[in-house]
MMTF fields as JSON, N, C-alpha, C and O atoms, coordinates in Angstrom:
{
  "mmtfVersion": "1.0.0",
  "mmtfProducer": "UNKNOWN",
  "numBonds": 359,
  "numAtoms": 360,
  "numGroups": 90,
  "numChains": 1,
  "numModels": 1,
  "chainsPerModel": [1],
  "groupsPerChain": [90],
  "chainIdList": ["A"],
  "bondAtomList": [4, 2, 8, 6, 12, 10, 16, 14, 20, 18, 24, 22, 28, 26, 32, 30, 36, 34, 40, 38, 44, 42, 48, 46, 52, 50, 56, 54, 60, 58, 64, 62, 68, 66, 72, 70, 76, 74, 80, 78, 84, 82, 88, 86, 92, 90, 96, 94, 100, 98, 104, 102, 108, 106, 112, 110, 116, 114, 120, 118, 124, 122, 128, 126, 132, 130, 136, 134, 140, 138, 144, 142, 148, 146, 152, 150, 156, 154, 160, 158, 164, 162, 168, 166, 172, 170, 176, 174, 180, 178, 184, 182, 188, 186, 192, 190, 196, 194, 200, 198, 204, 202, 208, 206, 212, 210, 216, 214, 220, 218, 224, 222, 228, 226, 232, 230, 236, 234, 240, 238, 244, 242, 248, 246, 252, 250, 256, 254, 260, 258, 264, 262, 268, 266, 272, 270, 276, 274, 280, 278, 284, 282, 288, 286, 292, 290, 296, 294, 300, 298, 304, 302, 308, 306, 312, 310, 316, 314, 320, 318, 324, 322, 328, 326, 332, 330, 336, 334, 340, 338, 344, 342, 348, 346, 352, 350, 356, 354],
  "bondOrderList": [1, 1, 1, 1, 1, 1, 1, 1, 1, 1, 1, 1, 1, 1, 1, 1, 1, 1, 1, 1, 1, 1, 1, 1, 1, 1, 1, 1, 1, 1, 1, 1, 1, 1, 1, 1, 1, 1, 1, 1, 1, 1, 1, 1, 1, 1, 1, 1, 1, 1, 1, 1, 1, 1, 1, 1, 1, 1, 1, 1, 1, 1, 1, 1, 1, 1, 1, 1, 1, 1, 1, 1, 1, 1, 1, 1, 1, 1, 1, 1, 1, 1, 1, 1, 1, 1, 1, 1, 1],
  "groupList": [{"groupName": "MET", "atomNameList": ["N", "CA", "C", "O"], "elementList": ["N", "C", "C", "O"], "formalChargeList": [0, 0, 0, 0], "bondAtomList": [1, 0, 2, 1, 3, 2], "bondOrderList": [1, 1, 2], "singleLetterCode": "M", "chemCompType": "L-PEPTIDE LINKING"}, {"groupName": "THR", "atomNameList": ["N", "CA", "C", "O"], "elementList": ["N", "C", "C", "O"], "formalChargeList": [0, 0, 0, 0], "bondAtomList": [1, 0, 2, 1, 3, 2], "bondOrderList": [1, 1, 2], "singleLetterCode": "T", "chemCompType": "L-PEPTIDE LINKING"}, {"groupName": "VAL", "atomNameList": ["N", "CA", "C", "O"], "elementList": ["N", "C", "C", "O"], "formalChargeList": [0, 0, 0, 0], "bondAtomList": [1, 0, 2, 1, 3, 2], "bondOrderList": [1, 1, 2], "singleLetterCode": "V", "chemCompType": "L-PEPTIDE LINKING"}, {"groupName": "ASP", "atomNameList": ["N", "CA", "C", "O"], "elementList": ["N", "C", "C", "O"], "formalChargeList": [0, 0, 0, 0], "bondAtomList": [1, 0, 2, 1, 3, 2], "bondOrderList": [1, 1, 2], "singleLetterCode": "D", "chemCompType": "L-PEPTIDE LINKING"}, {"groupName": "GLU", "atomNameList": ["N", "CA", "C", "O"], "elementList": ["N", "C", "C", "O"], "formalChargeList": [0, 0, 0, 0], "bondAtomList": [1, 0, 2, 1, 3, 2], "bondOrderList": [1, 1, 2], "singleLetterCode": "E", "chemCompType": "L-PEPTIDE LINKING"}, {"groupName": "ALA", "atomNameList": ["N", "CA", "C", "O"], "elementList": ["N", "C", "C", "O"], "formalChargeList": [0, 0, 0, 0], "bondAtomList": [1, 0, 2, 1, 3, 2], "bondOrderList": [1, 1, 2], "singleLetterCode": "A", "chemCompType": "L-PEPTIDE LINKING"}, {"groupName": "GLY", "atomNameList": ["N", "CA", "C", "O"], "elementList": ["N", "C", "C", "O"], "formalChargeList": [0, 0, 0, 0], "bondAtomList": [1, 0, 2, 1, 3, 2], "bondOrderList": [1, 1, 2], "singleLetterCode": "G", "chemCompType": "PEPTIDE LINKING"}, {"groupName": "ARG", "atomNameList": ["N", "CA", "C", "O"], "elementList": ["N", "C", "C", "O"], "formalChargeList": [0, 0, 0, 0], "bondAtomList": [1, 0, 2, 1, 3, 2], "bondOrderList": [1, 1, 2], "singleLetterCode": "R", "chemCompType": "L-PEPTIDE LINKING"}, {"groupName": "PRO", "atomNameList": ["N", "CA", "C", "O"], "elementList": ["N", "C", "C", "O"], "formalChargeList": [0, 0, 0, 0], "bondAtomList": [1, 0, 2, 1, 3, 2], "bondOrderList": [1, 1, 2], "singleLetterCode": "P", "chemCompType": "L-PEPTIDE LINKING"}, {"groupName": "LEU", "atomNameList": ["N", "CA", "C", "O"], "elementList": ["N", "C", "C", "O"], "formalChargeList": [0, 0, 0, 0], "bondAtomList": [1, 0, 2, 1, 3, 2], "bondOrderList": [1, 1, 2], "singleLetterCode": "L", "chemCompType": "L-PEPTIDE LINKING"}, {"groupName": "TRP", "atomNameList": ["N", "CA", "C", "O"], "elementList": ["N", "C", "C", "O"], "formalChargeList": [0, 0, 0, 0], "bondAtomList": [1, 0, 2, 1, 3, 2], "bondOrderList": [1, 1, 2], "singleLetterCode": "W", "chemCompType": "L-PEPTIDE LINKING"}, {"groupName": "HIS", "atomNameList": ["N", "CA", "C", "O"], "elementList": ["N", "C", "C", "O"], "formalChargeList": [0, 0, 0, 0], "bondAtomList": [1, 0, 2, 1, 3, 2], "bondOrderList": [1, 1, 2], "singleLetterCode": "H", "chemCompType": "L-PEPTIDE LINKING"}, {"groupName": "ASN", "atomNameList": ["N", "CA", "C", "O"], "elementList": ["N", "C", "C", "O"], "formalChargeList": [0, 0, 0, 0], "bondAtomList": [1, 0, 2, 1, 3, 2], "bondOrderList": [1, 1, 2], "singleLetterCode": "N", "chemCompType": "L-PEPTIDE LINKING"}, {"groupName": "GLN", "atomNameList": ["N", "CA", "C", "O"], "elementList": ["N", "C", "C", "O"], "formalChargeList": [0, 0, 0, 0], "bondAtomList": [1, 0, 2, 1, 3, 2], "bondOrderList": [1, 1, 2], "singleLetterCode": "Q", "chemCompType": "L-PEPTIDE LINKING"}, {"groupName": "PHE", "atomNameList": ["N", "CA", "C", "O"], "elementList": ["N", "C", "C", "O"], "formalChargeList": [0, 0, 0, 0], "bondAtomList": [1, 0, 2, 1, 3, 2], "bondOrderList": [1, 1, 2], "singleLetterCode": "F", "chemCompType": "L-PEPTIDE LINKING"}, {"groupName": "CYS", "atomNameList": ["N", "CA", "C", "O"], "elementList": ["N", "C", "C", "O"], "formalChargeList": [0, 0, 0, 0], "bondAtomList": [1, 0, 2, 1, 3, 2], "bondOrderList": [1, 1, 2], "singleLetterCode": "C", "chemCompType": "L-PEPTIDE LINKING"}, {"groupName": "TYR", "atomNameList": ["N", "CA", "C", "O"], "elementList": ["N", "C", "C", "O"], "formalChargeList": [0, 0, 0, 0], "bondAtomList": [1, 0, 2, 1, 3, 2], "bondOrderList": [1, 1, 2], "singleLetterCode": "Y", "chemCompType": "L-PEPTIDE LINKING"}, {"groupName": "LYS", "atomNameList": ["N", "CA", "C", "O"], "elementList": ["N", "C", "C", "O"], "formalChargeList": [0, 0, 0, 0], "bondAtomList": [1, 0, 2, 1, 3, 2], "bondOrderList": [1, 1, 2], "singleLetterCode": "K", "chemCompType": "L-PEPTIDE LINKING"}, {"groupName": "SER", "atomNameList": ["N", "CA", "C", "O"], "elementList": ["N", "C", "C", "O"], "formalChargeList": [0, 0, 0, 0], "bondAtomList": [1, 0, 2, 1, 3, 2], "bondOrderList": [1, 1, 2], "singleLetterCode": "S", "chemCompType": "L-PEPTIDE LINKING"}, {"groupName": "ILE", "atomNameList": ["N", "CA", "C", "O"], "elementList": ["N", "C", "C", "O"], "formalChargeList": [0, 0, 0, 0], "bondAtomList": [1, 0, 2, 1, 3, 2], "bondOrderList": [1, 1, 2], "singleLetterCode": "I", "chemCompType": "L-PEPTIDE LINKING"}],
  "groupTypeList": [0, 1, 2, 3, 4, 0, 0, 5, 6, 7, 8, 4, 6, 9, 8, 7, 5, 9, 7, 5, 9, 10, 11, 3, 5, 11, 6, 3, 10, 12, 5, 5, 11, 4, 5, 5, 13, 2, 4, 4, 14, 6, 3, 15, 5, 10, 2, 11, 5, 16, 9, 11, 7, 17, 4, 6, 3, 2, 6, 12, 5, 6, 16, 10, 16, 6, 7, 5, 6, 17, 8, 2, 14, 7, 6, 18, 9, 4, 3, 4, 10, 7, 14, 19, 5, 4, 18, 9, 9, 18],
  "groupIdList": [1, 2, 3, 4, 5, 6, 7, 8, 9, 10, 11, 12, 13, 14, 15, 16, 17, 18, 19, 20, 21, 22, 23, 24, 25, 26, 27, 28, 29, 30, 31, 32, 33, 34, 35, 36, 37, 38, 39, 40, 41, 42, 43, 44, 45, 46, 47, 48, 49, 50, 51, 52, 53, 54, 55, 56, 57, 58, 59, 60, 61, 62, 63, 64, 65, 66, 67, 68, 69, 70, 71, 72, 73, 74, 75, 76, 77, 78, 79, 80, 81, 82, 83, 84, 85, 86, 87, 88, 89, 90],
  "secStructList": [7, 7, 2, 2, 2, 2, 2, 2, 1, 7, 1, 6, 6, 1, 7, 2, 2, 2, 2, 2, 2, 2, 2, 2, 2, 6, 6, 7, 2, 2, 2, 2, 2, 2, 2, 2, 6, 6, 7, 1, 1, 2, 2, 2, 2, 2, 2, 2, 2, 2, 2, 2, 2, 2, 2, 6, 7, 2, 2, 2, 2, 2, 2, 2, 2, 2, 2, 2, 6, 7, 7, 7, 7, 7, 1, 7, 2, 2, 2, 2, 2, 2, 2, 2, 2, 2, 2, 2, 2, 7],
  "xCoordList": [6.154, 6.253, 4.836, 3.967, 4.623, 3.343, 3.432, 4.517, 2.288, 2.257, 3.051, 3.821, 2.869, 3.594, 5.104, 5.863, 5.538, 6.969, 7.492, 8.589, 6.698, 7.094, 7.257, 8.226, 6.32, 6.34, 7.466, 7.958, 7.877, 8.946, 10.324, 11.291, 10.408, 11.692, 11.945, 11.291, 12.888, 13.255, 12.731, 12.498, 12.541, 11.967, 12.926, 12.485, 14.221, 15.179, 14.935, 14.753, 14.934, 14.732, 13.279, 12.999, 12.356, 10.946, 10.644, 11.254, 9.713, 9.26, 8.738, 8.253, 8.845, 8.541, 7.16, 7.046, 6.119, 4.773, 4.705, 4.1, 5.313, 5.336, 6.193, 5.871, 7.27, 8.105, 7.286, 7.405, 6.464, 5.604, 4.629, 4.432, 4.022, 3.108, 3.843, 3.312, 5.058, 5.86, 6.085, 5.878, 6.507, 6.754, 5.467, 5.482, 4.366, 3.093, 2.739, 2.349, 2.874, 2.536, 3.465, 3.101, 4.657, 5.609, 5.541, 6.451, 4.463, 4.197, 4.909, 4.95, 5.473, 6.183, 5.463, 5.86, 4.385, 3.579, 4.435, 4.29, 5.319, 6.133, 7.045, 7.154, 7.698, 8.548, 7.69, 8.102, 6.502, 5.587, 5.193, 5.215, 4.835, 4.421, 5.575, 5.381, 6.754, 7.931, 8.174, 8.478, 8.044, 8.251, 7.171, 7.463, 5.924, 4.806, 4.753, 4.336, 5.165, 4.963, 5.995, 5.891, 6.975, 8.0, 7.413, 7.809, 6.477, 5.828, 4.379, 3.708, 3.899, 2.565, 1.521, 0.505, 1.747, 0.819, 0.941, 1.831, 0.053, 0.134, 0.09, -0.669, 0.913, 0.894, 1.212, 0.587, 2.173, 2.519, 1.362, 1.106, 0.668, -0.489, -1.576, -2.257, -1.74, -2.738, -2.4, -3.268, -1.147, -0.721, -0.803, -1.177, -0.458, -0.539, -1.985, -2.225, -2.937, -4.354, -4.724, -5.358, -4.326, -4.595, -4.011, -4.676, -2.783, -2.131, -2.889, -3.023, -3.382, -4.147, -5.525, -6.06, -6.096, -7.35, -7.104, -7.907, -6.02, -5.672, -5.462, -5.841, -4.865, -4.595, -5.885, -5.916, -6.94, -8.206, -8.395, -9.359, -7.487, -7.559, -8.29, -7.675, -9.616, -10.451, -10.302, -10.241, -10.243, -10.11, -8.817, -8.826, -7.716, -6.424, -6.398, -5.849, -6.99, -7.074, -7.822, -7.392, -8.941, -9.722, -8.918, -9.024, -8.117, -7.247, -6.311, -6.155, -5.688, -4.717, -5.382, -4.8, -6.604, -7.326, -7.546, -7.399, -7.898, -8.081, -6.802, -6.832, -5.681, -4.39, -4.045, -3.441, -4.445, -4.156, -5.152, -4.914, -6.274, -7.313, -8.054, -8.534, -8.146, -8.788, -9.973, -9.949, -11.012, -12.129, -11.73, -10.835, -12.401, -12.187, -12.6, -13.69, -11.741, -12.011, -13.081, -13.027, -14.042, -15.163, -15.061, -15.921, -14.048, -13.886, -12.988, -12.732, -12.518, -11.645, -10.257, -9.889, -9.51, -8.129, -7.291, -6.462, -7.515, -6.771, -7.068, -6.166, -8.352, -8.727, -8.135, -7.697, -8.127, -7.556, -6.056, -5.543, -5.353, -3.911, -3.631, -2.781, -4.356, -4.133, -4.51, -3.805, -5.606, -6.038, -4.975, -4.641, -4.449, -3.408, -2.166, -1.621, -1.718, -0.506, -0.659, 0.233, -1.775, -1.981, -2.047, -1.525, -2.684, -2.771, -1.392, -1.082, -0.569, 0.763, 1.71, 2.645, 1.475, 2.331, 1.919, 2.684, 0.726, 0.25, 0.795, 0.49],
  "yCoordList": [-15.679, -14.62, -14.165, -14.048, -13.916, -13.397, -11.879, -11.302, -11.245, -9.798, -9.45, -8.489, -10.221, -9.944, -10.064, -9.249, -11.067, -11.221, -10.054, -9.55, -9.631, -8.493, -7.247, -6.503, -7.024, -5.823, -5.851, -4.797, -7.032, -7.148, -6.938, -6.653, -7.081, -6.944, -5.53, -4.578, -5.417, -4.142, -4.129, -5.193, -2.953, -2.89, -3.277, -3.612, -3.236, -3.584, -5.018, -5.92, -5.214, -6.542, -6.884, -7.855, -6.103, -6.338, -5.821, -4.848, -6.458, -5.875, -4.451, -4.143, -3.61, -2.188, -1.924, -1.069, -2.627, -2.383, -2.725, -1.986, -3.829, -4.194, -3.222, -2.912, -2.745, -1.746, -0.476, 0.135, -0.09, 1.083, 0.859, 1.752, -0.316, -0.617, -0.615, -0.132, -1.15, -1.167, 0.258, 0.547, 1.143, 2.539, 3.203, 3.94, 2.946, 3.528, 3.072, 3.884, 1.787, 1.252, 1.783, 1.812, 2.2, 2.767, 4.296, 4.953, 4.851, 6.279, 7.193, 8.404, 6.65, 7.49, 7.453, 6.732, 8.25, 8.296, 8.723, 8.171, 9.69, 10.187, 9.105, 8.972, 8.334, 7.236, 6.174, 5.588, 5.929, 4.966, 5.434, 4.655, 6.696, 7.251, 7.216, 6.881, 7.556, 7.531, 6.126, 5.964, 5.118, 3.735, 3.298, 2.634, 3.667, 3.207, 3.888, 3.271, 5.139, 5.884, 5.577, 6.094, 4.754, 4.425, 3.63, 3.824, 2.743, 1.94, 2.396, 2.616, 2.537, 3.089, 2.024, 2.326, 0.807, -0.281, -1.349, -1.29, -2.313, -3.481, -3.189, -2.337, -3.908, -3.843, -2.449, -1.987, -1.783, -0.431, 0.537, 1.401, 0.402, 1.265, 1.009, 1.941, -0.232, -0.583, 0.082, 0.675, -0.016, 0.628, 2.147, 2.841, 2.657, 4.091, 4.57, 5.629, 3.789, 4.127, 4.189, 5.143, 3.17, 3.142, 4.383, 5.009, 4.736, 5.886, 7.185, 8.019, 7.361, 8.578, 8.538, 9.578, 7.353, 7.238, 7.628, 8.349, 7.166, 7.504, 9.006, 9.597, 9.608, 11.043, 11.855, 13.042, 11.213, 11.903, 12.425, 13.139, 12.079, 12.511, 11.433, 10.607, 11.468, 10.412, 10.331, 9.237, 11.478, 11.478, 10.828, 10.003, 11.188, 10.61, 9.121, 8.313, 8.767, 7.353, 6.571, 5.489, 7.121, 6.454, 6.2, 5.138, 7.176, 7.016, 5.821, 4.997, 5.732, 4.664, 3.307, 2.292, 3.262, 1.982, 1.505, 0.32, 2.438, 2.09, 1.569, 0.575, 2.223, 1.78, 0.378, -0.424, 0.104, -1.206, -2.275, -3.465, -1.856, -2.815, -3.35, -4.484, -2.528, -2.935, -2.025, -0.847, -2.559, -1.698, -0.853, -1.22, 0.269, 1.099, 0.284, -0.286, 0.231, -0.542, 0.175, 1.397, -0.554, 0.05, -0.084, 0.429, -0.747, -0.914, 0.156, 1.188, -0.103, 0.846, 0.847, -0.081, 1.89, 1.96, 0.822, 0.236, 0.516, -0.574, -1.91, -2.71, -2.136, -3.38, -3.438, -4.494, -2.292, -2.279, -2.555, -3.331, -1.93, -2.148, -3.642, -4.209, -4.272, -5.694, -6.548, -7.502, -6.213, -6.966, -6.918, -7.941, -5.722, -5.597, -6.377, -7.145, -6.187, -6.869, -8.382, -9.061, -8.914, -10.364, -10.859, -11.928, -10.086, -10.472, -10.51, -11.43, -9.513, -9.45, -10.502, -10.928, -10.915, -11.924, -13.356, -14.294, -13.525, -14.893, -15.439, -16.573],
  "zCoordList": [4.47, 5.456, 5.823, 4.959, 7.101, 7.573, 7.701, 7.635, 7.884, 8.099, 9.352, 9.351, 10.418, 11.662, 11.469, 11.992, 10.729, 10.455, 9.623, 9.865, 8.643, 7.822, 8.682, 8.529, 9.577, 10.406, 11.432, 11.837, 11.852, 12.845, 12.23, 12.937, 10.904, 10.231, 9.746, 10.173, 8.863, 8.25, 6.814, 6.239, 6.228, 4.886, 3.765, 2.666, 4.025, 2.986, 2.524, 3.341, 1.235, 0.688, 0.403, -0.3, 0.936, 0.626, -0.776, -1.219, -1.477, -2.737, -2.484, -1.396, -3.484, -3.335, -2.718, -1.839, -3.148, -2.614, -1.128, -0.351, -0.729, 0.69, 1.493, 2.64, 0.903, 1.569, 1.837, 2.9, 0.872, 1.057, 2.21, 3.034, 2.275, 3.382, 4.712, 5.712, 4.734, 5.957, 6.453, 7.632, 5.561, 5.953, 6.442, 7.428, 5.76, 6.189, 7.598, 8.437, 7.856, 9.18, 10.262, 11.438, 9.872, 10.825, 10.858, 11.362, 10.32, 10.455, 9.484, 9.704, 8.413, 7.448, 6.104, 5.188, 6.003, 4.78, 3.595, 2.504, 3.784, 2.671, 2.101, 0.882, 2.959, 2.475, 1.79, 0.789, 2.329, 1.715, 0.322, -0.632, 0.208, -1.076, -2.075, -3.244, -1.618, -2.493, -3.037, -4.218, -2.189, -2.631, -3.612, -4.607, -3.333, -4.159, -5.517, -6.498, -5.592, -6.836, -7.924, -9.037, -7.617, -8.608, -9.772, -10.921, -9.477, -10.518, -10.643, -9.635, -11.865, -12.094, -12.408, -13.034, -11.992, -12.296, -11.222, -10.373, -11.262, -10.4, -8.914, -8.453, -8.175, -6.713, -6.19, -5.235, -6.803, -6.34, -6.566, -5.728, -7.681, -7.932, -6.891, -6.465, -6.486, -5.472, -4.142, -3.503, -3.729, -2.481, -2.621, -1.676, -3.787, -4.048, -3.865, -3.285, -4.36, -4.189, -2.713, -2.263, -1.967, -0.525, 0.154, 0.98, -0.188, 0.454, 0.186, 1.082, -1.033, -1.325, -0.67, -0.286, -0.541, 0.212, 1.666, 2.259, 2.233, 3.614, 3.764, 4.776, 2.766, 2.769, 2.628, 2.954, 2.142, 1.935, 0.524, 0.251, -0.374, -1.769, -2.573, -3.248, -2.479, -3.057, -4.576, -5.137, -5.235, -6.689, -7.148, -8.063, -6.528, -6.872, -6.525, -7.274, -5.392, -5.019, -6.094, -6.492, -6.561, -7.596, -8.858, -9.471, -9.239, -10.405, -10.209, -11.11, -9.03, -8.784, -8.619, -9.001, -8.05, -8.029, -9.465, -9.765, -10.342, -11.749, -12.379, -13.105, -12.114, -12.649, -12.145, -12.857, -10.9, -10.3, -10.73, -10.523, -11.331, -11.692, -10.484, -10.491, -9.438, -8.183, -7.894, -8.251, -7.25, -6.84, -5.631, -4.87, -5.47, -4.28, -3.064, -3.035, -2.071, -0.857, -0.046, 0.095, 0.484, 1.215, 2.726, 3.442, 3.225, 4.665, 5.257, 4.636, 6.459, 7.153, 6.51, 5.79, 6.781, 6.294, 6.867, 6.17, 8.142, 8.773, 8.089, 7.839, 7.792, 7.114, 5.707, 5.251, 5.026, 3.681, 3.726, 2.919, 4.66, 4.775, 4.952, 4.265, 5.878, 6.152, 4.939, 4.611, 4.281, 3.107, 2.01, 1.413, 1.751, 0.727, 1.144, 0.352, 2.375, 2.844, 2.741, 2.231, 3.218, 3.166, 1.728, 1.411, 0.86, -0.551, -1.199, -1.956, -0.9, -1.507, -0.937, -1.615, 0.283, 0.913, 0.569, 0.797, 0.027, -0.246, -1.555, -1.926]
}
């Protein structure tokens, strides 16, 4: 599945982290956060970090990057969203 195919579909059936990204891209930060916060490690923690970075909560984002074992992303939010989505889909 490509990012474009994911975005053209519905979130049902997507893994939780991708579902969170789908909701975020469709303008529903709260649904994205709800999906991401269910798991406190791995892919969901990575998306959770991105969501808090987007929210402007740098400290909380840093915590979740640590939980995910990922460095803080230094590019734009749009670039980070795409990077995470492509990584999770590969």
